[in-house]
C-alpha positions in Angstrom: -32.4 12.3 127.0 -33.3 15.4 128.6 -34.2 18.3 126.3 -32.1 21.5 126.7 -34.0 24.6 127.4 -34.3 27.4 124.8 -32.1 29.7 126.8 -29.3 27.1 127.0 -29.5 26.6 123.2 -29.2 30.3 122.7 -26.1 30.6 124.9 -24.4 27.7 123.2 -25.1 29.2 119.8 -23.6 32.5 120.8 -20.4 30.8 122.1 -20.0 28.9 118.9 -20.3 32.0 116.8 -17.6 33.8 118.9 -15.3 30.8 118.6 -15.6 30.8 114.8 -14.7 34.6 114.7 -11.6 34.0 116.8 -10.5 31.1 114.6 -11.0 33.2 111.4 -8.9 36.0 112.8 -6.0 33.7 113.6 -6.2 31.5 110.6 -3.9 31.7 107.4 -4.7 34.4 104.9 -7.3 33.8 102.4 -6.6 33.8 98.6 -7.5 37.4 98.3 -5.1 38.2 101.2 -2.3 36.2 99.6 -2.8 38.1 96.4 -2.6 41.4 98.2 0.7 40.3 99.9 2.1 39.3 96.5 1.3 42.8 95.2 3.1 44.4 98.2 6.1 42.1 97.8 6.3 43.0 94.1 6.3 46.7 94.9 9.1 46.4 97.5 11.3 44.4 95.2 12.0 47.6 93.3 14.0 49.1 96.2 16.7 46.5 95.8 20.1 48.2 94.8 21.7 46.7 91.7 25.4 47.2 90.9 24.7 46.9 87.2 21.9 46.7 84.8 19.7 43.6 85.1 19.4 41.2 82.2 15.6 41.4 82.2 15.5 45.2 82.4 16.4 48.1 80.2 19.8 49.5 81.2 18.8 53.0 80.3 16.0 52.9 82.9 16.8 54.9 86.0 14.8 54.0 89.1 15.1 55.2 92.6 17.6 52.5 93.6 20.0 53.4 90.8 19.7 57.1 91.6 20.6 56.4 95.2 23.5 54.3 94.1 24.8 57.0 91.8 24.4 59.7 94.5 26.4 57.6 97.0 29.1 56.9 94.4 29.5 60.5 93.5 29.8 61.5 97.1 32.5 58.9 97.7 34.4 60.0 94.6 34.2 63.6 95.8 35.6 62.7 99.2 38.5 60.8 97.6 39.3 63.7 95.4 39.4 66.0 98.4 41.8 63.7 100.1 44.0 63.5 97.0 44.2 67.3 96.6 45.0 67.7 100.3 47.8 65.2 100.0 49.1 66.8 96.8 49.3 70.2 98.5 51.7 68.8 101.1 53.8 66.9 98.6 57.0 68.3 97.2 56.5 68.8 93.4 58.1 66.3 91.1 60.2 69.1 89.5 61.9 69.7 92.9 62.9 66.0 93.4 66.2 64.6 92.3 66.0 62.7 89.0 67.7 59.3 89.5 68.7 59.0 85.9 70.2 62.5 86.0 72.0 61.8 89.2 73.4 58.6 87.8 74.8 60.6 84.8 76.5 63.0 87.2 74.1 65.9 86.3 72.4 66.3 89.7 73.2 70.0 89.9 71.3 72.6 87.9 73.2 74.4 85.2 73.7 78.2 85.2 71.2 78.6 82.4 68.6 76.6 84.4 69.3 78.7 87.5 68.9 82.0 85.5 65.7 80.7 84.1 64.5 79.8 87.6 65.3 83.3 88.9 64.0 85.2 85.9 61.0 87.4 86.5 58.5 88.3 83.9 59.1 91.8 82.6 62.7 92.0 84.0 64.4 95.2 83.3 65.8 95.2 79.8 64.8 91.6 79.1 62.0 89.3 78.2 60.2 86.7 80.2 63.1 84.3 80.2 65.4 87.0 81.7 67.6 87.2 78.7 69.1 90.5 78.1 68.4 91.7 81.7 70.4 91.9 84.9 70.4 88.2 85.3 72.9 87.8 82.5 75.5 89.1 85.0 74.4 86.8 87.8 77.3 85.0 89.4 75.7 81.7 90.3 78.7 80.3 92.2 78.9 83.4 94.5 75.1 83.5 95.0 74.9 80.0 96.4 78.1 80.1 98.4 77.8 80.2 102.2 80.3 83.0 102.3 78.4 85.1 99.8 78.8 88.8 100.7 77.4 91.6 98.6 79.9 94.0 97.3 79.4 96.8 99.8 82.5 98.8 100.6 83.2 101.3 103.4 86.4 102.1 105.2 86.2 98.6 106.6 84.4 95.6 105.2 80.7 96.3 105.2 78.6 95.0 108.1 75.0 94.2 108.9 72.4 92.6 106.7 69.2 94.0 108.1 67.5 97.3 108.1 66.4 98.2 111.7 65.0 101.4 113.0 66.0 102.0 116.5 62.4 102.4 117.4 61.3 98.9 116.3 60.1 96.5 118.9 60.9 93.0 117.8 60.1 93.4 114.1 62.0 91.5 111.6 63.7 93.0 108.5 61.4 93.3 105.5 61.8 94.0 101.8 59.2 95.1 99.2 57.9 92.4 96.9 56.7 92.9 93.3 53.1 93.2 94.4 53.9 96.2 96.6 53.4 94.2 99.8 55.9 93.3 102.4 57.9 90.1 102.2 59.4 89.0 105.5 63.0 87.9 105.5 64.4 85.6 108.2 67.4 86.4 110.3 70.8 86.1 108.7 74.1 85.8 110.7 76.9 87.4 108.6 80.3 88.3 110.0 81.3 91.2 107.9 84.5 91.9 109.7 86.0 88.4 109.6 89.0 89.6 107.7 90.0 92.4 110.1 93.8 92.6 109.9 94.6 94.2 113.3 93.5 91.4 115.7 94.8 88.2 117.2 93.4 84.7 116.6 90.6 85.4 119.0 88.1 86.8 116.6 84.8 88.4 117.8 82.2 88.4 114.9 81.5 92.0 113.8 83.6 93.3 116.6 80.5 93.7 118.8 79.3 92.1 122.0 76.8 92.4 124.7 76.9 91.8 128.5 74.2 90.2 130.6 75.4 91.4 133.9 72.1 93.2 134.5 69.9 90.3 133.7 67.7 89.4 136.6 68.6 92.5 138.6 65.5 94.2 140.0 67.5 97.4 140.4 68.0 97.4 136.7 64.3 96.9 135.9 63.9 93.1 136.0 60.4 91.9 136.9 59.8 88.2 137.6 56.2 88.0 136.4 54.1 89.6 133.6 54.6 93.2 132.6 52.0 95.9 132.0 52.4 98.5 129.3 53.3 101.2 131.7 56.1 98.9 133.0 57.5 98.4 129.6 57.4 102.2 128.9 59.4 102.6 132.1 62.1 100.3 130.7 61.3 97.2 132.8 61.8 93.7 131.4 61.1 90.1 132.2 62.4 86.6 131.3 60.5 86.5 128.0 62.2 89.7 126.9 65.6 88.3 127.7 65.0 85.2 125.7 63.9 87.3 122.7 67.0 89.5 123.1 69.4 86.6 123.3 68.0 84.8 120.2 67.8 87.9 118.1 71.4 88.9 118.7 72.7 85.4 118.2 70.8 85.0 114.9 71.8 88.4 113.5 75.5 88.8 113.9 76.3 89.5 117.6 77.3 86.3 119.3 79.9 87.5 121.8 78.2 87.5 125.2 79.8 88.3 128.6 78.5 87.1 132.0 79.9 87.0 135.5 79.8 84.7 138.5 78.8 87.7 140.6 75.3 87.3 138.9 74.2 83.7 139.2 70.7 84.5 137.9 72.2 85.7 134.6 74.2 82.5 134.4 71.1 80.5 135.0 69.3 82.4 132.2 72.2 81.8 129.8 72.2 78.1 130.6 68.5 77.8 129.9 68.5 79.9 126.7 71.4 77.9 125.3 69.4 74.7 125.6 66.6 75.7 123.2 67.9 78.7 121.3 67.4 78.9 117.6 70.7 80.1 116.3 69.7 80.3 112.7 72.7 80.0 110.4 75.1 81.0 113.3 77.0 77.7 113.1 79.6 78.6 115.8 77.0 79.4 118.4 77.6 81.8 121.2 81.1 83.0 122.3 80.7 83.2 126.0 83.1 85.1 128.3 83.2 85.2 132.1 85.4 86.7 134.7 87.4 85.6 137.8 86.6 88.6 140.1 88.9 90.5 142.3 89.5 88.2 145.2 89.2 90.9 147.8 85.9 92.3 146.4 84.7 88.7 146.1 85.5 88.0 149.8 83.6 91.1 150.9 80.5 90.3 148.7 80.4 86.6 149.8 81.7 87.2 153.3 84.3 84.6 152.9 88.1 84.3 152.9 89.9 85.6 149.8 90.6 83.1 147.1 94.3 82.2 146.7 96.6 80.2 144.5 96.3 78.9 140.9 93.8 76.2 141.9 91.2 78.8 142.9 91.2 80.2 139.4 90.8 76.8 137.8 88.0 75.8 140.2 86.2 79.0 139.5 86.4 78.5 135.7 85.1 75.0 136.0 82.2 76.1 138.2 81.3 78.7 135.7 81.1 76.2 132.9 78.8 74.0 135.1 76.5 76.9 135.9 76.2 78.0 132.3 75.9 74.5 130.9 79.0 74.9 128.7 81.7 72.3 128.1 84.2 75.2 127.6 84.0 79.0 127.4 85.5 81.1 124.7 87.2 83.6 127.0 87.9 83.5 130.7 89.1 86.9 132.1 91.0 87.8 135.2 90.0 91.0 137.0 92.8 93.1 138.4 93.5 91.3 141.7 95.5 94.2 143.2 97.8 91.9 145.2 96.8 88.3 144.6 97.1 85.9 147.5 99.6 83.4 146.2 101.6 85.8 144.1 101.8 86.8 140.4 103.1 83.4 139.5 99.9 81.8 140.7 97.9 84.0 138.3 99.8 82.9 135.2 99.8 79.3 136.3 96.1 79.4 137.0 95.3 80.9 133.6 97.5 78.3 131.8 95.7 75.5 133.6 92.3 76.9 132.6 93.3 76.6 129.0 95.0 73.2 129.3 92.0 71.8 131.2 89.8 73.1 128.4 87.6 75.3 130.6 88.3 78.1 128.2 89.9 78.5 124.8 91.4 81.9 125.5 92.2 84.0 128.6 92.1 87.7 129.1 92.3 90.5 131.7 90.0 93.1 133.1 91.2 96.6 134.3 94.9 95.6 134.2 97.4 98.4 134.1 99.8 98.5 131.2 102.7 97.2 133.2 100.8 94.3 134.7 99.3 93.4 131.4 102.7 93.4 129.7 104.3 91.2 132.4 101.4 88.6 132.3 101.4 88.6 128.5 105.1 87.8 128.5 104.8 85.0 131.0 102.0 83.3 129.0 104.0 83.8 125.7 106.8 81.7 127.2 104.4 78.8 127.6 102.9 79.2 124.2 99.7 81.1 125.2 98.9 84.8 125.2 96.6 87.4 126.8 93.8 87.6 124.2 92.0 90.6 125.6 92.0 93.4 128.1 88.7 95.0 129.2 88.3 98.5 130.5 86.0 101.6 130.2 86.0 103.8 127.2 83.5 106.0 125.4 83.1 109.0 123.2 82.7 111.2 126.3 85.3 109.3 128.4 88.4 108.9 126.4 90.9 108.6 129.2 91.9 105.0 128.2 92.7 105.9 124.6 96.4 105.1 125.2 95.4 101.6 126.5 93.7 100.9 123.2 96.8 101.8 121.3 99.0 99.7 123.6 96.8 96.7 123.3 96.8 96.9 119.5 100.6 97.1 119.5 100.9 93.9 121.7 98.3 92.0 119.7 95.7 92.1 122.5 92.0 92.8 121.7 90.7 95.8 123.7 87.1 95.2 125.0 85.4 98.4 126.1 82.6 98.7 128.7 80.3 101.6 129.6 80.6 102.7 126.0 77.6 105.1 126.4 79.1 106.6 129.6 75.9 106.1 131.6 73.8 107.8 128.9 75.9 110.9 128.4 77.5 109.7 125.2 74.1 109.0 123.6 73.4 112.6 122.8 70.0 112.2 124.4 70.6 114.7 127.1 71.5 118.2 126.0 71.5 121.7 127.5 68.2 122.4 125.8 66.7 119.0 126.7 68.4 118.0 130.0 65.8 115.4 130.9 66.2 113.6 127.7 62.5 114.0 126.7 61.2 112.5 129.9 58.7 114.3 132.1 60.2 116.2 135.0 60.0 114.5 138.3 59.3 117.7 140.1 60.4 121.3 140.6 64.2 121.6 140.3 64.6 118.4 138.3 67.1 119.1 135.5 67.8 115.5 134.6 70.8 113.2 135.5 73.4 115.8 134.4 74.1 119.4 135.4 73.1 121.9 132.7 76.5 123.4 132.9 78.1 120.1 132.0 75.7 119.6 129.1 76.5 123.1 127.8 80.1 122.1 127.4 79.1 119.1 125.3 76.9 121.0 122.9 79.5 121.1 120.2 80.0 117.3 120.3 76.3 116.6 120.2 75.8 118.9 117.3 78.6 117.1 115.4 76.9 113.7 116.2 73.6 115.0 114.8 75.3 116.0 111.6 77.0 112.7 111.3 73.6 110.9 111.6 72.4 112.7 108.5 75.7 112.2 106.7 75.9 108.4 107.3 72.2 107.9 106.5 72.7 109.7 103.2 75.9 107.7 102.4 74.2 104.4 103.1 71.3 105.4 100.9 73.5 106.4 98.0 75.5 103.1 98.1 72.4 100.9 98.3 71.0 102.6 95.2 73.8 101.0 93.2 72.4 97.5 93.8 69.9 95.8 91.5 66.4 95.3 92.9 66.3 92.8 95.7 70.1 92.4 96.0 70.9 95.2 98.4 71.8 94.2 101.9 69.4 95.1 104.6 71.2 97.9 106.4 69.9 100.4 109.0 69.1 103.7 107.4 67.9 105.4 110.5 71.2 106.0 112.3 70.9 107.5 115.8 73.4 109.4 117.9 73.5 106.3 120.2 74.7 104.2 117.3 77.3 106.9 116.4 78.7 106.6 119.9 78.9 102.8 119.8 80.5 102.7 116.4 83.0 105.4 117.4 84.4 102.8 119.9 84.6 100.2 117.2 86.3 102.7 114.8 89.0 103.1 117.4 89.8 99.3 117.1 88.0 98.2 120.2 85.1 95.8 120.8 82.1 97.7 122.4 80.3 95.7 125.1 76.8 96.9 125.6 74.2 96.0 128.2 71.0 94.8 126.5 67.8 93.9 128.4 65.0 94.4 125.9 64.2 94.0 122.2 64.4 97.7 121.5 68.0 97.9 122.8 68.8 94.8 120.8 67.6 96.5 117.7 69.6 99.6 118.5 72.7 97.4 118.8 72.0 95.5 115.6 71.5 98.9 113.9 75.2 99.5 114.3 76.0 96.7 111.8 76.3 97.5 108.1 78.1 100.7 108.2 81.3 102.3 109.7 82.5 105.8 110.5 85.0 106.9 108.0 88.4 108.3 109.0 87.1 111.8 108.4 84.1 111.1 110.6 86.3 109.9 113.5 88.6 112.9 113.1 85.6 115.2 113.3 84.4 113.6 116.5 87.9 113.7 118.0 88.1 117.4 117.4 84.7 118.0 118.9 85.7 116.0 122.0 88.9 118.0 122.4 87.0 121.3 122.2 84.6 120.0 124.9 87.5 119.0 127.1 87.0 115.2 126.9 
């Protein structure tokens, strides 16, 4: 055997030592290492979460795991409580729900005593917390919850109006003071205060007031298709959004009679759209829509076509109007004075009868008919079981030429509907000899407003009387409202203007004023006419002033 050299032995020894070190590093842990691991495992076991106290541990002991558990549980309970409270806030209280046992016994309605207790206020005048001995003792529960409930407010005619509106408000709702001194908003309320008017036919117009939409969409009357700037609104311009607010406000608050015309298809389109999504409030009847068959000769000139003729033309025009406005039937279809109608007078009466029989309109009326033509047509329709429901013509405080027509219509049982009730602005009392521009800035040297100063000077007596009546009516309304218990007085305008005096003068004569309304301020002005009427003495005073002015 050959002997290995010393260098070879040294290399081999070094390799063996390195191999042993590697094996030691990769080998299983020694006993001391295993002991260390057991200690580590024992310490980690304390982080295990226990749902309850262990049998081998003291239940009063609180380690980290249990604290963690309690914290998570408290958080979960807190979230569930928040969910429960949120749900409770949106749940009708049990006290407001019907009691099945009580309903079964026939006692579903609250007694008068329970209602009085519900309405009782702490510290009621003259009573205790339950309301006994106070004003609630005289509460008529049946009247209060009747749909026809009307506060006892008497004027020459039945009271009208339920809301207080200043003519200067811009779209504000009526408000009443609450006990805390704040303002409590009241929703719109449609009340027909003149439903028992005794000098009218079966075609009843709520509150004897209406508005026309003939100017809607007319750029010459201030309509703007897009958005408006403040200066545009100050100039009296309006857009579609304004018209929607006007329509809904009037329909909700007591003025539902609206007149349109086929000569303005844009207005008819607006009416169609607004009727689709209008919130009518408690106006259960909805709108009373009237339209007109125009003079055939004027219509031919405007449309550059042949004049309409015969009864069929009237029926087709009424049907087309229903289609354009989205109505199954109108409330009133009017016939404008045709002068000499192609097809003869018999065709007129036949056409109107067919409009009613075909259910295109419930009633028919006339526009600008002379007394003789009106009487003849009325007689022809009477023979067939129908009648002329209305006749429309111009009349105002400063243009009383048609006063005889109002009296004649009332004698024949025909409702007079009056247009241009403000006489182009003259009857408003806005323009006077001392204020010929109506408060507007002069447009230049020599600008004296729309009326000659000499004409305004003749009207000074009338305008002075109108100013005096504003104060008188305001005072009278305030005195009457003071007689009501707190919170029971109807909301009636107490800021009467000369414009409203002029409008209610027409109504006091027994006619229905028809006013053009294109913005919310004008709607508020019109609604401010409800709730009060001119007395006979007031009308007589205005009549005398008109005579002294030559009108």
